[in-house]
One Martini backbone bead per residue (centre of mass of N, CA, C, O) as a GRO file, in nm:
protein
  482
    1MET     BB    1   3.148   0.059   2.427
    2PRO     BB    2   3.219  -0.233   2.305
    3THR     BB    3   3.170  -0.401   2.016
    4PRO     BB    4   3.092  -0.678   1.898
    5ALA     BB    5   3.236  -0.881   1.704
    6GLY     BB    6   3.091  -0.870   1.377
    7CYS     BB    7   2.893  -0.662   1.360
    8PRO     BB    8   2.660  -0.542   1.167
    9ASP     BB    9   2.548  -0.349   0.951
   10VAL     BB   10   2.258  -0.115   0.918
   11LEU     BB   11   2.024  -0.070   0.642
   12VAL     BB   12   1.752   0.155   0.608
   13ILE     BB   13   1.513   0.170   0.345
   14GLN     BB   14   1.287   0.439   0.300
   15CYS     BB   15   0.961   0.500   0.196
   16ASP     BB   16   0.661   0.657   0.039
   17SER     BB   17   0.364   0.530  -0.061
   18LEU     BB   18   0.410   0.199  -0.117
   19PRO     BB   19   0.280  -0.042  -0.290
   20PRO     BB   20   0.377  -0.368  -0.347
   21ASP     BB   21   0.226  -0.415  -0.636
   22LEU     BB   22   0.465  -0.224  -0.784
   23VAL     BB   23   0.663  -0.459  -0.731
   24GLY     BB   24   0.820  -0.709  -0.881
   25THR     BB   25   0.850  -0.922  -0.637
   26TYR     BB   26   0.514  -0.880  -0.605
   27GLY     BB   27   0.419  -0.899  -0.941
   28ASP     BB   28   0.515  -0.680  -1.115
   29PRO     BB   29   0.555  -0.621  -1.485
   30ASN     BB   30   0.718  -0.317  -1.533
   31GLY     BB   31   1.031  -0.283  -1.437
   32ALA     BB   32   1.101  -0.058  -1.189
   33THR     BB   33   1.274  -0.278  -0.965
   34PRO     BB   34   1.567  -0.427  -0.989
   35HIS     BB   35   1.714  -0.380  -0.712
   36ILE     BB   36   1.489  -0.473  -0.524
   37ASP     BB   37   1.457  -0.755  -0.648
   38ALA     BB   38   1.748  -0.847  -0.590
   39LEU     BB   39   1.731  -0.820  -0.287
   40ALA     BB   40   1.512  -1.039  -0.254
   41GLY     BB   41   1.694  -1.269  -0.375
   42ARG     BB   42   1.897  -1.220  -0.106
   43GLY     BB   43   1.627  -1.262   0.070
   44VAL     BB   44   1.341  -1.152   0.253
   45ARG     BB   45   0.992  -1.166   0.173
   46PHE     BB   46   0.722  -0.992   0.296
   47ASP     BB   47   0.397  -0.993   0.442
   48ALA     BB   48   0.313  -0.656   0.491
   49SER     BB   49   0.230  -0.410   0.745
   50CYS     BB   50   0.125  -0.151   0.873
   51ASN     BB   51   0.002   0.026   1.183
   52ALA     BB   52  -0.038   0.307   1.015
   53PRO     BB   53  -0.184   0.501   0.743
   54LEU     BB   54   0.054   0.717   0.847
   55CYS     BB   55   0.337   0.864   0.891
   56THR     BB   56   0.380   0.923   1.197
   57PRO     BB   57   0.256   0.662   1.330
   58SER     BB   58   0.413   0.456   1.163
   59ARG     BB   59   0.704   0.543   1.245
   60ALA     BB   60   0.665   0.517   1.548
   61SER     BB   61   0.606   0.211   1.549
   62MET     BB   62   0.867   0.119   1.411
   63MET     BB   63   1.071   0.248   1.622
   64THR     BB   64   0.921   0.101   1.892
   65GLY     BB   65   0.726  -0.162   1.858
   66ARG     BB   66   0.451   0.008   1.876
   67LEU     BB   67   0.160   0.121   1.904
   68ALA     BB   68   0.065   0.444   1.858
   69SER     BB   69  -0.161   0.459   2.079
   70ARG     BB   70   0.044   0.395   2.317
   71LEU     BB   71   0.190   0.692   2.246
   72ASP     BB   72  -0.016   0.919   2.161
   73CYS     BB   73  -0.004   0.873   1.829
   74PHE     BB   74  -0.266   0.969   1.600
   75ASP     BB   75  -0.115   1.174   1.399
   76ASN     BB   76   0.047   1.436   1.207
   77ALA     BB   77   0.047   1.590   1.520
   78GLY     BB   78   0.202   1.348   1.672
   79GLU     BB   79   0.370   1.298   1.957
   80PHE     BB   80   0.633   1.131   2.134
   81SER     BB   81   0.782   1.036   2.397
   82ALA     BB   82   1.118   1.016   2.513
   83GLU     BB   83   1.057   0.753   2.698
   84HIS     BB   84   1.050   0.593   2.438
   85PRO     BB   85   1.188   0.338   2.305
   86THR     BB   86   1.418   0.269   2.045
   87ILE     BB   87   1.621   0.134   1.814
   88ALA     BB   88   1.854   0.329   1.891
   89HIS     BB   89   1.885   0.246   2.186
   90ALA     BB   90   1.949  -0.051   2.139
   91PHE     BB   91   2.200  -0.008   1.956
   92GLY     BB   92   2.355   0.192   2.138
   93ALA     BB   93   2.400  -0.017   2.375
   94LEU     BB   94   2.609  -0.178   2.168
   95GLY     BB   95   2.776   0.068   2.000
   96TYR     BB   96   2.626   0.207   1.794
   97ARG     BB   97   2.584   0.403   1.520
   98THR     BB   98   2.334   0.663   1.459
   99ALA     BB   99   2.103   0.736   1.174
  100ILE     BB  100   1.918   0.991   1.006
  101VAL     BB  101   1.816   1.023   0.656
  102GLY     BB  102   1.569   1.246   0.649
  103LYS     BB  103   1.268   1.127   0.678
  104MET     BB  104   1.030   1.096   0.990
  105HIS     BB  105   0.801   1.278   1.120
  106PHE     BB  106   0.865   1.417   1.369
  107ILE     BB  107   0.717   1.559   1.660
  108GLY     BB  108   0.881   1.813   1.802
  109HIS     BB  109   1.163   1.845   1.988
  110ASP     BB  110   1.220   1.541   1.928
  111GLN     BB  111   1.439   1.448   1.646
  112HIS     BB  112   1.588   1.166   1.751
  113HIS     BB  113   1.518   0.927   1.941
  114GLY     BB  114   1.844   0.824   1.990
  115PHE     BB  115   1.985   0.947   1.763
  116ASP     BB  116   2.282   1.088   1.679
  117GLU     BB  117   2.168   1.160   1.382
  118ARG     BB  118   2.033   1.435   1.163
  119LEU     BB  119   2.008   1.419   0.828
  120ALA     BB  120   1.839   1.628   0.635
  121LEU     BB  121   1.615   1.777   0.811
  122ASP     BB  122   1.519   2.006   0.604
  123THR     BB  123   1.336   1.781   0.435
  124ASP     BB  124   1.126   1.788   0.641
  125TYR     BB  125   0.819   1.865   0.772
  126SER     BB  126   0.959   1.835   1.055
  127LYS     BB  127   1.208   2.018   1.288
  128GLY     BB  128   1.018   2.082   1.540
  129HIS     BB  129   0.871   2.290   1.735
  130ASP     BB  130   0.522   2.349   1.600
  131PRO     BB  131   0.207   2.471   1.654
  132ARG     BB  132   0.096   2.474   1.360
  133LEU     BB  133   0.064   2.155   1.336
  134TYR     BB  134  -0.202   2.138   1.520
  135ALA     BB  135  -0.405   2.170   1.282
  136LEU     BB  136  -0.400   1.841   1.236
  137ALA     BB  137  -0.587   1.818   1.499
  138TYR     BB  138  -0.870   1.697   1.452
  139ASP     BB  139  -1.207   1.726   1.515
  140TRP     BB  140  -1.443   1.475   1.549
  141ASN     BB  141  -1.700   1.678   1.581
  142THR     BB  142  -1.606   1.780   1.295
  143PRO     BB  143  -1.661   1.814   0.990
  144SER     BB  144  -1.432   1.812   0.746
  145GLY     BB  145  -1.476   1.905   0.439
  146GLY     BB  146  -1.192   1.833   0.417
  147ASN     BB  147  -0.851   1.980   0.374
  148PRO     BB  148  -0.765   2.291   0.484
  149ASN     BB  149  -0.440   2.268   0.515
  150SER     BB  150  -0.401   2.059   0.230
  151PRO     BB  151  -0.567   2.041  -0.053
  152GLN     BB  152  -0.334   1.998  -0.271
  153MET     BB  153  -0.273   1.691  -0.147
  154MET     BB  154  -0.511   1.573  -0.272
  155GLY     BB  155  -0.693   1.543  -0.549
  156GLU     BB  156  -0.536   1.735  -0.753
  157SER     BB  157  -0.258   1.566  -0.750
  158TYR     BB  158  -0.420   1.323  -0.928
  159LEU     BB  159  -0.408   1.535  -1.169
  160ALA     BB  160  -0.365   1.628  -1.469
  161ALA     BB  161  -0.215   1.854  -1.667
  162GLU     BB  162  -0.139   2.019  -1.951
  163SER     BB  163   0.153   1.983  -1.822
  164ALA     BB  164   0.442   1.926  -1.659
  165ALA     BB  165   0.504   2.226  -1.608
  166VAL     BB  166   0.236   2.300  -1.478
  167TYR     BB  167   0.245   2.099  -1.248
  168ARG     BB  168   0.512   2.191  -1.122
  169GLU     BB  169   0.414   2.479  -1.055
  170ARG     BB  170   0.163   2.405  -0.884
  171PHE     BB  171   0.367   2.195  -0.692
  172ARG     BB  172   0.645   2.313  -0.609
  173ARG     BB  173   0.635   2.306  -0.283
  174GLU     BB  174   0.559   1.974  -0.274
  175LEU     BB  175   0.784   1.860  -0.405
  176HIS     BB  176   1.055   1.590  -0.376
  177ASP     BB  177   1.310   1.569  -0.561
  178GLU     BB  178   1.510   1.768  -0.419
  179ARG     BB  179   1.503   1.635  -0.145
  180ASP     BB  180   1.607   1.354  -0.244
  181ASP     BB  181   1.876   1.454  -0.345
  182ARG     BB  182   1.979   1.539  -0.067
  183ILE     BB  183   1.948   1.271   0.080
  184HIS     BB  184   2.131   1.107  -0.107
  185ASP     BB  185   2.393   1.265  -0.063
  186GLU     BB  186   2.404   1.221   0.246
  187ALA     BB  187   2.411   0.911   0.236
  188LEU     BB  188   2.672   0.878   0.074
  189ALA     BB  189   2.849   1.033   0.275
  190TYR     BB  190   2.804   0.848   0.514
  191LEU     BB  191   2.911   0.581   0.381
  192SER     BB  192   3.209   0.716   0.320
  193ARG     BB  193   3.301   0.695   0.582
  194GLN     BB  194   3.490   0.637   0.866
  195HIS     BB  195   3.414   0.345   1.040
  196ASP     BB  196   3.463   0.251   1.397
  197ALA     BB  197   3.165   0.138   1.379
  198PRO     BB  198   2.879   0.024   1.376
  199PHE     BB  199   2.574   0.081   1.187
  200LEU     BB  200   2.261   0.269   1.199
  201ALA     BB  201   2.080   0.340   0.898
  202VAL     BB  202   1.821   0.576   0.801
  203VAL     BB  203   1.690   0.599   0.476
  204SER     BB  204   1.453   0.866   0.383
  205TYR     BB  205   1.218   0.895   0.145
  206HIS     BB  206   0.945   1.038  -0.037
  207ALA     BB  207   0.918   0.849  -0.243
  208PRO     BB  208   0.597   0.826  -0.414
  209HIS     BB  209   0.478   1.075  -0.314
  210ASN     BB  210   0.267   1.304  -0.330
  211PRO     BB  211   0.329   1.456  -0.581
  212PHE     BB  212   0.357   1.388  -0.939
  213TRP     BB  213   0.703   1.361  -1.053
  214ALA     BB  214   0.901   1.336  -1.359
  215ALA     BB  215   1.088   1.277  -1.599
  216ASP     BB  216   0.995   1.255  -1.919
  217GLU     BB  217   1.156   0.995  -2.002
  218LEU     BB  218   1.040   0.820  -1.772
  219VAL     BB  219   0.742   0.847  -1.831
  220ALA     BB  220   0.760   0.732  -2.119
  221ARG     BB  221   0.863   0.450  -2.039
  222PHE     BB  222   0.568   0.408  -1.861
  223ASP     BB  223   0.373   0.413  -2.077
  224GLY     BB  224   0.095   0.201  -1.989
  225ALA     BB  225   0.144   0.134  -1.707
  226MET     BB  226  -0.007  -0.121  -1.498
  227PRO     BB  227  -0.160  -0.275  -1.263
  228ARG     BB  228  -0.309  -0.566  -1.179
  229LEU     BB  229  -0.506  -0.381  -1.025
  230SER     BB  230  -0.764  -0.244  -1.153
  231PRO     BB  231  -0.910   0.042  -1.170
  232GLU     BB  232  -1.214   0.099  -0.972
  233ILE     BB  233  -1.535   0.161  -0.892
  234VAL     BB  234  -1.647   0.152  -0.550
  235PRO     BB  235  -1.866   0.153  -0.332
  236PRO     BB  236  -1.904   0.241  -0.032
  237ALA     BB  237  -1.876   0.028   0.260
  238GLY     BB  238  -1.881   0.289   0.455
  239VAL     BB  239  -1.810   0.536   0.678
  240MET     BB  240  -1.505   0.554   0.632
  241ASP     BB  241  -1.514   0.606   0.331
  242ARG     BB  242  -1.682   0.868   0.343
  243TRP     BB  243  -1.496   1.034   0.516
  244LEU     BB  244  -1.237   1.012   0.328
  245ASP     BB  245  -1.355   1.115   0.069
  246ASP     BB  246  -1.410   1.396   0.178
  247PHE     BB  247  -1.119   1.465   0.268
  248HIS     BB  248  -1.004   1.394  -0.043
  249TYR     BB  249  -1.212   1.496  -0.268
  250VAL     BB  250  -1.357   1.273  -0.441
  251PRO     BB  251  -1.627   1.393  -0.548
  252GLU     BB  252  -1.469   1.622  -0.717
  253VAL     BB  253  -1.247   1.402  -0.881
  254GLN     BB  254  -1.334   1.117  -0.984
  255ASP     BB  255  -1.399   1.152  -1.282
  256ARG     BB  256  -1.107   1.246  -1.356
  257LEU     BB  257  -0.939   1.023  -1.224
  258MET     BB  258  -1.089   0.776  -1.408
  259GLN     BB  259  -0.967   0.856  -1.653
  260PRO     BB  260  -0.764   0.702  -1.870
  261GLY     BB  261  -0.559   0.935  -1.906
  262ASN     BB  262  -0.505   0.983  -1.604
  263LEU     BB  263  -0.412   0.700  -1.526
  264ARG     BB  264  -0.178   0.690  -1.721
  265TRP     BB  265  -0.023   0.927  -1.599
  266MET     BB  266  -0.005   0.841  -1.304
  267TYR     BB  267   0.140   0.564  -1.342
  268ALA     BB  268   0.381   0.658  -1.505
  269THR     BB  269   0.485   0.848  -1.278
  270VAL     BB  270   0.507   0.649  -1.045
  271TYR     BB  271   0.702   0.454  -1.188
  272ALA     BB  272   0.921   0.667  -1.232
  273MET     BB  273   0.970   0.727  -0.932
  274LEU     BB  274   1.039   0.433  -0.858
  275HIS     BB  275   1.285   0.404  -1.046
  276GLU     BB  276   1.449   0.626  -0.908
  277LEU     BB  277   1.453   0.493  -0.635
  278ASP     BB  278   1.595   0.234  -0.730
  279ARG     BB  279   1.855   0.373  -0.813
  280ARG     BB  280   1.925   0.462  -0.526
  281VAL     BB  281   1.944   0.186  -0.403
  282GLY     BB  282   2.180   0.091  -0.578
  283ALA     BB  283   2.380   0.311  -0.478
  284LEU     BB  284   2.383   0.232  -0.181
  285LEU     BB  285   2.482  -0.059  -0.218
  286ALA     BB  286   2.752   0.028  -0.366
  287ALA     BB  287   2.845   0.210  -0.093
  288LEU     BB  288   2.909  -0.003   0.093
  289PRO     BB  289   3.170  -0.071   0.311
  290ARG     BB  290   3.027  -0.373   0.411
  291PRO     BB  291   2.852  -0.580   0.227
  292GLU     BB  292   2.913  -0.864   0.371
  293ASN     BB  293   2.823  -0.689   0.663
  294THR     BB  294   2.503  -0.620   0.574
  295VAL     BB  295   2.197  -0.510   0.666
  296VAL     BB  296   1.905  -0.495   0.455
  297VAL     BB  297   1.629  -0.265   0.435
  298PHE     BB  298   1.305  -0.261   0.277
  299VAL     BB  299   1.061   0.015   0.311
  300SER     BB  300   0.741   0.130   0.393
  301ASP     BB  301   0.500   0.319   0.567
  302HIS     BB  302   0.290   0.298   0.323
  303GLY     BB  303   0.038   0.349   0.107
  304ASP     BB  304  -0.189   0.375  -0.187
  305MET     BB  305  -0.477   0.374  -0.367
  306LEU     BB  306  -0.461   0.475  -0.666
  307ALA     BB  307  -0.788   0.432  -0.756
  308ASP     BB  308  -0.881   0.229  -0.584
  309ARG     BB  309  -1.222   0.242  -0.571
  310GLY     BB  310  -1.181   0.559  -0.633
  311MET     BB  311  -0.939   0.618  -0.449
  312LEU     BB  312  -0.721   0.805  -0.219
  313GLN     BB  313  -0.456   0.777  -0.063
  314LYS     BB  314  -0.465   0.698   0.255
  315ARG     BB  315  -0.604   0.585   0.581
  316THR     BB  316  -0.702   0.336   0.500
  317LEU     BB  317  -0.777  -0.032   0.552
  318TYR     BB  318  -0.679  -0.113   0.297
  319GLU     BB  319  -0.431  -0.278   0.136
  320ARG     BB  320  -0.324  -0.036  -0.039
  321SER     BB  321  -0.261   0.124   0.240
  322VAL     BB  322  -0.121  -0.100   0.451
  323ARG     BB  323   0.061  -0.224   0.265
  324VAL     BB  324   0.410  -0.339   0.248
  325PRO     BB  325   0.724  -0.344   0.178
  326LEU     BB  326   0.948  -0.623   0.296
  327ILE     BB  327   1.306  -0.640   0.312
  328VAL     BB  328   1.564  -0.887   0.406
  329SER     BB  329   1.924  -0.860   0.409
  330GLY     BB  330   2.212  -1.084   0.478
  331PRO     BB  331   2.403  -1.223   0.699
  332GLY     BB  332   2.244  -1.531   0.760
  333ILE     BB  333   2.023  -1.491   0.544
  334ALA     BB  334   1.794  -1.584   0.362
  335ARG     BB  335   1.729  -1.677   0.014
  336GLY     BB  336   1.440  -1.627  -0.161
  337THR     BB  337   1.212  -1.581   0.053
  338SER     BB  338   0.839  -1.631   0.151
  339PRO     BB  339   0.659  -1.585   0.395
  340ALA     BB  340   0.318  -1.640   0.481
  341THR     BB  341   0.313  -1.484   0.733
  342PRO     BB  342   0.205  -1.212   0.862
  343VAL     BB  343   0.332  -0.879   0.909
  344SER     BB  344   0.493  -0.595   1.079
  345LEU     BB  345   0.660  -0.304   1.177
  346VAL     BB  346   0.687  -0.386   1.485
  347ASP     BB  347   0.896  -0.628   1.411
  348LEU     BB  348   1.170  -0.487   1.355
  349LEU     BB  349   1.300  -0.434   1.624
  350PRO     BB  350   1.320  -0.725   1.743
  351THR     BB  351   1.466  -0.846   1.497
  352LEU     BB  352   1.724  -0.665   1.475
  353ALA     BB  353   1.816  -0.672   1.768
  354SER     BB  354   1.846  -0.981   1.786
  355PHE     BB  355   2.048  -1.021   1.552
  356VAL     BB  356   2.280  -0.834   1.710
  357GLY     BB  357   2.228  -0.835   2.041
  358ALA     BB  358   2.029  -0.638   2.145
  359PRO     BB  359   1.843  -0.484   2.358
  360LEU     BB  360   1.513  -0.507   2.484
  361PRO     BB  361   1.241  -0.365   2.520
  362VAL     BB  362   0.952  -0.319   2.672
  363ASP     BB  363   0.632  -0.368   2.559
  364LEU     BB  364   0.601  -0.512   2.293
  365ASP     BB  365   0.420  -0.580   1.986
  366GLY     BB  366   0.638  -0.722   1.861
  367VAL     BB  367   0.817  -0.974   1.678
  368ASP     BB  368   1.043  -1.222   1.620
  369LEU     BB  369   1.170  -1.315   1.281
  370ALA     BB  370   1.396  -1.536   1.285
  371PRO     BB  371   1.272  -1.785   1.138
  372ALA     BB  372   1.255  -1.634   0.864
  373LEU     BB  373   1.560  -1.561   0.833
  374ALA     BB  374   1.625  -1.888   0.834
  375GLY     BB  375   1.371  -1.998   0.621
  376GLY     BB  376   1.106  -1.980   0.750
  377ASP     BB  377   0.851  -1.894   0.926
  378ALA     BB  378   0.658  -1.691   1.077
  379PRO     BB  379   0.517  -1.614   1.346
  380ARG     BB  380   0.209  -1.660   1.471
  381HIS     BB  381   0.027  -1.350   1.441
  382PRO     BB  382  -0.141  -1.080   1.490
  383VAL     BB  383  -0.238  -0.806   1.292
  384VAL     BB  384  -0.219  -0.454   1.369
  385ALA     BB  385  -0.423  -0.178   1.281
  386GLU     BB  386  -0.455   0.192   1.274
  387TYR     BB  387  -0.703   0.475   1.276
  388HIS     BB  388  -0.704   0.833   1.430
  389GLY     BB  389  -0.720   1.060   1.224
  390GLU     BB  390  -0.765   1.242   0.978
  391GLY     BB  391  -1.120   1.214   0.858
  392VAL     BB  392  -1.217   1.088   1.110
  393HIS     BB  393  -1.466   1.000   1.403
  394ALA     BB  394  -1.310   0.733   1.492
  395PRO     BB  395  -1.190   0.452   1.583
  396CYS     BB  396  -0.965   0.240   1.382
  397PHE     BB  397  -0.947  -0.116   1.301
  398LEU     BB  398  -0.713  -0.394   1.245
  399LEU     BB  399  -0.730  -0.756   1.185
  400ARG     BB  400  -0.484  -1.008   1.106
  401HIS     BB  401  -0.539  -1.368   1.023
  402GLY     BB  402  -0.396  -1.449   0.780
  403SER     BB  403  -0.661  -1.415   0.548
  404LEU     BB  404  -0.802  -1.267   0.773
  405LYS     BB  405  -1.017  -0.964   0.798
  406TYR     BB  406  -1.069  -0.715   1.052
  407VAL     BB  407  -1.303  -0.438   1.095
  408LEU     BB  408  -1.317  -0.146   1.321
  409VAL     BB  409  -1.568   0.101   1.379
  410HIS     BB  410  -1.618   0.264   1.643
  411GLY     BB  411  -1.968   0.268   1.685
  412HIS     BB  412  -2.049   0.149   1.376
  413GLN     BB  413  -1.851  -0.089   1.232
  414GLU     BB  414  -1.811  -0.397   1.044
  415HIS     BB  415  -1.556  -0.609   0.887
  416LEU     BB  416  -1.510  -0.890   0.642
  417TYR     BB  417  -1.224  -1.070   0.506
  418ASP     BB  418  -1.095  -1.285   0.236
  419LEU     BB  419  -0.787  -1.262   0.091
  420GLY     BB  420  -0.764  -1.529  -0.061
  421ALA     BB  421  -1.049  -1.493  -0.225
  422ASP     BB  422  -1.036  -1.147  -0.175
  423PRO     BB  423  -0.795  -0.923  -0.245
  424GLY     BB  424  -0.995  -0.664  -0.319
  425GLU     BB  425  -1.230  -0.625  -0.115
  426ARG     BB  426  -1.550  -0.684  -0.233
  427HIS     BB  427  -1.642  -0.896   0.012
  428ASP     BB  428  -1.849  -0.864   0.274
  429LEU     BB  429  -1.889  -1.099   0.563
  430ALA     BB  430  -2.029  -0.975   0.823
  431GLY     BB  431  -2.349  -1.055   0.739
  432ALA     BB  432  -2.286  -1.356   0.743
  433ARG     BB  433  -2.389  -1.629   0.907
  434GLU     BB  434  -2.140  -1.827   0.839
  435HIS     BB  435  -1.938  -1.583   0.980
  436ALA     BB  436  -2.002  -1.526   1.285
  437GLU     BB  437  -1.777  -1.680   1.437
  438THR     BB  438  -1.539  -1.533   1.310
  439LEU     BB  439  -1.618  -1.249   1.399
  440THR     BB  440  -1.612  -1.305   1.705
  441ARG     BB  441  -1.317  -1.399   1.723
  442LEU     BB  442  -1.174  -1.144   1.605
  443ARG     BB  443  -1.291  -0.942   1.800
  444ALA     BB  444  -1.168  -1.068   2.055
  445GLN     BB  445  -0.875  -1.037   1.970
  446LEU     BB  446  -0.871  -0.733   1.948
  447LEU     BB  447  -0.988  -0.664   2.243
  448ALA     BB  448  -0.731  -0.797   2.380
  449MET     BB  449  -0.532  -0.554   2.258
  450VAL     BB  450  -0.763  -0.333   2.257
  451ASP     BB  451  -0.922  -0.005   2.360
  452PRO     BB  452  -1.138   0.190   2.205
  453ALA     BB  453  -1.244   0.376   2.434
  454ASP     BB  454  -0.965   0.470   2.532
  455VAL     BB  455  -0.865   0.584   2.266
  456GLU     BB  456  -1.087   0.794   2.237
  457ARG     BB  457  -1.031   0.952   2.493
  458ARG     BB  458  -0.731   1.026   2.427
  459ALA     BB  459  -0.773   1.155   2.149
  460ARG     BB  460  -0.966   1.383   2.233
  461ALA     BB  461  -0.780   1.512   2.441
  462SER     BB  462  -0.554   1.576   2.241
  463GLN     BB  463  -0.716   1.758   2.054
  464ARG     BB  464  -0.783   1.975   2.267
  465ARG     BB  465  -0.497   2.057   2.345
  466ARG     BB  466  -0.392   2.132   2.055
  467ALA     BB  467  -0.608   2.340   1.989
  468PHE     BB  468  -0.528   2.537   2.207
  469LEU     BB  469  -0.234   2.582   2.119
  470HIS     BB  470  -0.303   2.690   1.840
  471ARG     BB  471  -0.475   2.932   1.924
  472ALA     BB  472  -0.259   3.065   2.101
  473PHE     BB  473  -0.052   3.107   1.878
  474VAL     BB  474  -0.221   3.277   1.685
  475ARG     BB  475  -0.285   3.507   1.887
  476ARG     BB  476   0.002   3.581   1.959
  477THR     BB  477   0.098   3.651   1.676
  478ALA     BB  478  -0.110   3.876   1.633
  479ALA     BB  479  -0.031   4.051   1.886
  480LEU     BB  480   0.287   4.081   1.778
  481ALA     BB  481   0.222   4.225   1.541
  482PRO     BB  482   0.296   4.528   1.370
   0.00000   0.00000   0.00000
């Protein structure tokens, strides 16, 4: 079908595990992100959260505009059915050419989910149906005792080695720099093609996901750089913190993690990785075939605690883990604005599809942010995030409305924070009598949107099914071994 004349190209640049407070336009003073900052000056910078602080469910929710639990995509071994429409189906219906370049962490047979092309698929963690990945479908009834499937990706990778060379050799198989080189080359080649129709291209890098490594000269450039929120140890606020600290091996590494020299190395390296990512962003923008008619989105899939509260990795529902940078720039989009109302990644599909005039799938959880793209505020709506994956033992939910944030660990605990007065989430208001009405109201809002008992039932059933498939695969492999 012919594409309506004048439809813009759309380039989505995605990274992995980037908290927005490390980005200059979000207030970081260390100068690691000049190209991303300039993009924000030409567009709209959102106060955004992911909808699940883990790669696979976060990306599934972004692609579909729906909460991942509605897709039965609960963890990093969770696939979602090909019957769920994605942003690629919406754009494809309008005649767009669509491509993913790099990581998307889809699980299962369908590695396209409506996209015409998957370029550099070999750089992804999952490349097709692989029952071995179902080992990541942890049983909530079994204490985690750490992450037996990839312990090297947990606490130890947040600790400096004797030298950069020793660290690189220790984590050689897990490092991402060569994968990102390949993704970047494929992305530049894609942009240099002769395009006979507008395109939707999602270029997705691994950086700055741990393990942390960058060239020595870049690390030296950021030696001493630290975020505005200084890392400090905060006692676990509840059962979810204790579950995830155990899963991430925090008790084993926290003393070494929080040593000043280790924090100095970790942040210098993270900023160096971020600066290299920013250089790639600049190169992509310079390679756009129609820069005057291209919508550009910069976004991360989730954040990383990076020693805030003495914690590490993602998976938690604290802001360092769930908040993400989200910048949208392009023709007809306001320049240099920052809407106050919080948004989330499920809003991207309806916003971008509506902007180009593509048809919208039904039953979306996201809302169209068109008023914000026009220079106003985003529509007021509650932001919901959830975590039901490895390391926890019950469904966990977050609801944010304005500056108020409510957290429910189903069957265990509730938490309440006022992010306006307490951005570091150091003061839990859930037990304060004067906040009882607020707690009741936010609980009711969340329960009107999700059913924790139903999520638990479906998540446990999925864990049992995938555990059986994993055991069957292991036994079959052993039986067929020579």
